[in-house]
N, C-alpha and C positions, 0 to 999 in steps of 0.2 A: 457373287451376286451381280446381276447386270445393273448398269447405271440407269438413270431415268430415261425412258423411251420418249419422253416429251421434251427433253431439254434441247433437242436440235431444232425444234419447230418454231422457235421465236423468230419473227421476221428479221431481227437484227443479227441472228447467228448464222443463218445459211439462206442462200437464194435457191429455191427448189423449182424444178419444172412444174407446171400446173398439174400435170397428171399425177405426179407423186403426192402433192398436197391433197388432191382430190381423193386418191386412193386411201391415204392415211385417214382422212376424215371419215370416209365411208366405212373403213374396216374397224375403226375404234369401237371398243365395247362400251355400251351404255347400260349401266346397272339399273337405270330407272325405266328403261324401255320394257314394254310388255314382252313376255317370253315368245320366241318364234320357234318354228319347227327346227329340230336339231338333227343334222346329218351325222351319222355315226362313222366318221372318217377313220378313227382308230378304235379298235375294240378295247375298252377299258373295264377291267374287273380285277379285283385283288387276286393275285396268283397267276395272272397271265404272264407268259415268258416267251421271249424270242432270242434265239441263239444264232449268231452270225459268224461266218468266216470272213476275216478281214485280210485282204491282199494288199501288200505295199509294193509300189512300182518305182523303178529307178528312172533316170533320165532317158534311157533307151527304150522304155516301155516294157521292161521285163520285171517279173515278180521276183523280189529278193527276200521277202519274208512273209509269213502267214501267221495269223493269230486268231483267237476267238474273242468275241464280245457278246456279253449277255445283258439284255435289258429286260426288266421285269416290273410288274406293278406291285409295290410293296404294301401299300395301305391306302385307304381313302380318308378324306377329311372334309370338313365343312368350312368354307370361307365365304363371307358375305351372303350367307344363307343358301349357298350353292355347293353341290358336291364336286370335289376335286380328287384327283388320284396322284399319289406320290410314287415316282419311279425310282429304280435302283440308283440312278445317277443324281437323285435328289431333286430333279425337276418336278414341278407341280403342274398337272395338265388336266384338261377336260375337253369334251366335245361341246362346242358352243354353236349358237345360231350363225355366227360369222365364220366358223371353221374349227379346226383343231388348234387349241391355244394353250399357252403356258402362263402361269401366274408370275408376274414381275413384282417382287416385294418392294422394290424401290418406288414404284408408282401405286402400289396397292390396287393393281388392275391387271388385265390380261393382254397378251400380245399374240398375234396370230402366227402359227407355224405353217399350217396348211390352210389356205383360204377355202371357204365353202363354195358350193356349186353356183351361187349367185355371182361369183367373181371369176367364172371360167374365162381364160385367155386375157385377163386383166392383170397388168403388171403393177403390183402393189409393193410399197416399201415402208420400212420403219428405220429410224436412225437412233444411234446411241453415241453419247459423248463420253469418251474416255480421257484420262489425264493427258495422254500424248498423241491421240489420234481420234478421228471420227469414223464410225462404222455405219455404212448403209447396208441393209439386207433387203433385196428385191426378190419377190417370189411371183411366179406365174403358174397357174393351175391349168393343165390341159383339160379340154372338155371331155374327150373320149378316152376310154380304157384302151390299152395296147398290150400285145404279147410281150412279156419280159422274161428272158431266159435267166435262170438262176440255179446253179448247182444241179443241172440236169432236169430241172422242173421248169415248166413254162407257166407263168401266172398272167392273169388279166389285170393289169395294174394301171393306175393313173400317175402320170409324171408331174412332179412339182419341180420346176426349174428354178434354182436359186442362184443369186449373184451377190457375193459379199464384196463391197467396195470399201477399201481402207484409205482414208484421206489423212496424209501427214503434213504438218506445217512445212512450208517451203517447197513442197512437191506438188506441182500443178496437175499431175496425172495420178489418179487413184490407182492403187494396186488391187487387182481383181482376182478373186477365187470363185470358181463356178462349181456347182454341184447339182446333180439330178437325183431326186429321191422318188422311188416308185412305190406306190401304196396300193395294195389290193383291198377292196372292201371286205370286211369280216375277217381279215387276216392281219393286216397292218403293213408296215414297211417291209418290203421283200428285197429291195436292193437300193444301194446308194452308190453313185459314182462321184468321187471327189477329184477335181482336177488340180494340177499344179498351178501355182500363182502365175497369172498373166500367160496362161498356156491352155491348150486343149488336150494336153497329155494327162493321162490318169496319174494321180498320186496315190489314191486308195480306193478300194472297192469293198463294200460290205454286201454279202450275199446271205440270205436266210438259209440256214441249214435245217432247223426244226423249230417248232413252236408249240406252246400249250395254251389253250384258251379255256376259260371257265364260263 
């Protein structure tokens, strides 16, 4: 379970750049607000399944191992009078007016994974307080779709650039892990590039092999 996503935003806990505070305030989900049009960023229906080839890279940029990863929509449920979907990794997600979000039980609220179209090219962040470190996750949504090669197939996908910043006590410089996730409308995530810590070299790559949509 993730810790409270709100715990880092006390003025006494962290000093944030103004843009980060603004983005978080804008992206926060408001359960009392009137419903807004929902962009179907991820196709969510019980029985949907995506199978990925996972490639692991060494320090020289060579693939040293391959595996398969399966993500599926197991069932749906109702939370706060809203329909949510439970995935095979136990995460609880939905398409929301603010984007593709997951349900954070610690806050009884939602946190954005992929921002919606109204936040194109805006760098938005959310923070988590863990016992031994603080984690910031910043995400930027590209405005335009782009060709993305994946297992011999080219998709027209949107890039979501993510940056995970780990702040440890006594270390003034955060450790950073970057990842790029490419999502094609009506199909879902087709490729993810995960980079080595504090590096632009690949650590892992997920590529869509096949999918089933209901």
